[in-house]
C-alpha positions, 0 to 999 in steps of 0.5 A: 381691256379697252375698246378701240374704233377702226374702220373695218372692211367686210371679211369673207374667208376661204380655206386653202383647201378650196383651191384643190378638187375634193372628191366626196367619195363616201357620199357618192361618185360620178357618172357616165353615159352612152352617147353618140358623137353628135351629142344625142343618145338614141335608145333602142326604140329610136327616142333621144335623151332630149326627152329629159328637158321637159319639166321642173327645176331651177337654181336656189329656191326661195326657202334656201335664199331666206336662210343664207347668211354669210357674215357676222355684224360688221362694226368698229366697236369691239375689244382691243385684244382677247382670245379667239377660240377656234374648233377644228372639227375632225374625228382624229388628230390633225396631221400638222403639215404646215405648208400646202406644198407638202400637206395633203389633209384638208384640215391642215389648210385650216391650221395654215390659214391663220399664220401662213398668209395669202399671196393672191386674191380671188373675186366672187367668180373665183378668178384672180383679182387685184382687190388687195387681200393678197400680198401680190397683184398680177398682170397677164400678158397680151398673148396669155402666156405670161403672168407677172406678180408684184409683191406689195411693199412691207410684207415680212416673214414673221422672223423679220425677213422681207417676202421676196420674189426669190422666195416665190421662185425658190418654191417652184424650184422645190416643187419641181425638184426630183427629190420633192416628196409632196403631190402638188407638182402638176396640179395647177398646170406647173408642167406647162411652165417653160423649162420646168420639165428640163429642170425636173429631169435634171437637165438644167439647174434653173427654170427658164419660165420663172424669172425674178425681175426684181426683189418684188417682181416675178414672171411665170411664162407658160408654153401654152395658154392657160386659164391663168386667172383660174389657177392656184399659185403656190404660197412661197417658202421662206428661202432664207430658211429652206435653202439649206435643207435638202429637198428630200428632208423638207417635209419632215423638217421642224419648219414644216412640222413644229412651232418653228414654222414661219409665215407672213400671215396675221398670226404667228405660231406660238405653241403646237401640241401635235395632233391636238391644238395650236396657239397663235399670237398676233403679228403686229407687223402684219402688212395689212395691219395688226390683228384685232384679237391678241391670240387664237387658240385652235383645238381639235373637236369631235364632230359629234361634240361641236353643238354642245361646245358651241352651246356652252361657249367653249369655242367661238368658231367651228370649222364646219358643222354637220347638217344633220345636227342643225335641227338640234342646235339651230335654235341656240341664242348664243350662236349664229349659224352662217350658211352659204351655198357649198361647191358640192353636188350629189348625184346618181350615176350609171356605169356606161363604160369600162376603164382600160389601164393600158390605153393612153399614158396611164389608162382611159375610159372606153364605152361599154357595148353591152349593159342595160343602163346604156338604154336612154329610156331606162335612164330617163324612167329612173330619173322620172321616178324619183323626186328629190324634193321629197328627199330634201324635205323628208330627210334633209329638213329642207336644208338642201334643194334639188339639183338640176345641173352638175355646176353648183350655183355658187359659180354664178358665171357658169351655173345654168339656172334655166336647166330643168329636170324631167317631170316626176311621174311614176306613171309616166316612167312606167309608160316610157318603159312600156313604149321602149319594149321593157315588158313585164314578165310572169315574175312581175319584173320587167325584161329588157327589149330583147325579152331577156331577164333584167336585173340591175345592181345599185351601189351606195356606200355605208353611211348614216341612217339618213343616207340609208333611208334615201337610198331605200327611197330611190329603191322603192321608187324604182321598184314601182317601175317593176324593175328588179334592182338589188341595193348593195351598201356593203362598202364603207367610205374608203372602200367604196371610193376604191371600188369606183376609182380607176386604178393602174395596170392590172386594175379591172372594173367591177362588172356588177355595177350598173347604178351608184350614188356619189357627190363631188366637191369642185374646188374653185375651178369647176372644169369637168376635165378632171372628173369626166375626161377620158383619162380621168381616174375619177370618171367613175361612170366611164362615159366618153364621147367625141362631143364630151371631148369637144366641150371639155376642150372648149372649157379649158381652151386658150380662148376660154382662158382669155374670155370669161363669156366664151368659157361661160357659154362652153360651160352652159353647153356642157351642162345641157349636154350632160343633162341630155345624155343623163349619164349622171342624174344631179340630185342635191345641192347643199349649204356649208354651215359655220357656227359662230359665237355671237361675241364675234364680229367682222367675220364671214364665211363663203368662197372667193376672198382671202386673209381677213383674220386680222379683221375678226374681233370680239365684243366681250371678254368671255363667250356668250 
């Protein structure tokens, strides 16, 4: 092969899965709190939860900043062609659903990312932008009710048909159709599109709020102001293929399940071995220019084998890498480990309410009236007793850092780096409990302020040894407060999530739960409504208050949709409120790891940009 010289732009890759909320139930869950409507929580002895704001914390520490690396070298000196080997890290075969309208598995989005194409683009604050990485640009109306998209000229499906506004409008008709078999309808505000519910219910045969203004221009009009720059808009379906397929049959059609699938992205699907591998060839007619590499070979690789495969040069890029293995493979001289802040936070939560499946349309959380963790001083003492810097240095090899807020620092516009956790001190925690009336009984354990025996249940999911060590550390710290706490780790990942998530009619919360651990991934929209709202099934702590309602409403309000500074201010107030009420204790922030062979150039990891696979190139014919 010969080398060619081209001017290359910086590539930042965001997988399609980042457009949707990901709940990391096995690593943890979400918490709640008992608070008064004015935003403070008063304990039985009259002290307020504001005591939580007296000490240390911050955003990304210096030792983490020093190891963050988002990109491989950018160069125009590379091979013309070659085969990029991509490892899709998973323990089981992939599902192989090739369009996000029908897929629900995160790993399927990795497969789609190579061939499907990006219709829109996001900036570093995860807001729509017209930078040019998406096939369409946008314009929002002055009243904030409409968004108009214009598809660039020269964008073609892999079979030669032009990508049109009719394709895009058709996709929304499929999503809203009564026979639609997927789960996407309503996830990104689609139910607020004018006329879409009439179409969904079969009253009309068109969606009034979706207008095709020309072959390349489509306008969507909503019945209420939405945060239109912070939505995920569905990637179009090729209507010339799908219009003859009944909606009920689309998900299982060859165009969704086999190498017959057609996209408009940088690569075309050549061969699929179901559940195992996908081979792509470059799309020479790609609207942003022909890709630098000729072929991509995507193959499933077990998480436990990624390090060895990278060491042996068997794959060029892995979709992810287990943090726990970095200590064994981080030294490899043929591999660069890209590291960027993940949109995930770990926490400890308190069960502050109960789920009533009969309230509202599909259930709501309501406050508990009798639980030991309703006492704010007890929660504050439990927070003071633990030091997550010990956790991150002892068991995380300093690859994580202590969190002090529920918005990850990757959201630079919304993350409040000024919040500080309460000072770690077992002595101060014991003094606080003494003052709050938690006297120590003859058996050596504290009683509640009414003199009754106090027994707390601490739940965590079954995971690896590291997680068990961390949970045992928390338990040992709390036992130094003379608290009788039982650790329950009887539930594996899936069962643990089912234990904590709210359910439909007939569901009852487990009354044993007082304290539990968890983690949430936010996706690109960190709005807390889906995790902490009254009607949110994922509000696992069940905390509710009028103040919480007020703040989440402001974050998702009409004004916030139009004014990012106003939305940021609302996020800051919400973070402060959650910090004060201590329904959840944020514990850890982390990094995303992507291992890359050193022959790969013009590749980057991180969130905020789309469709740069055409820029990725190789400097050598064989992996290092």
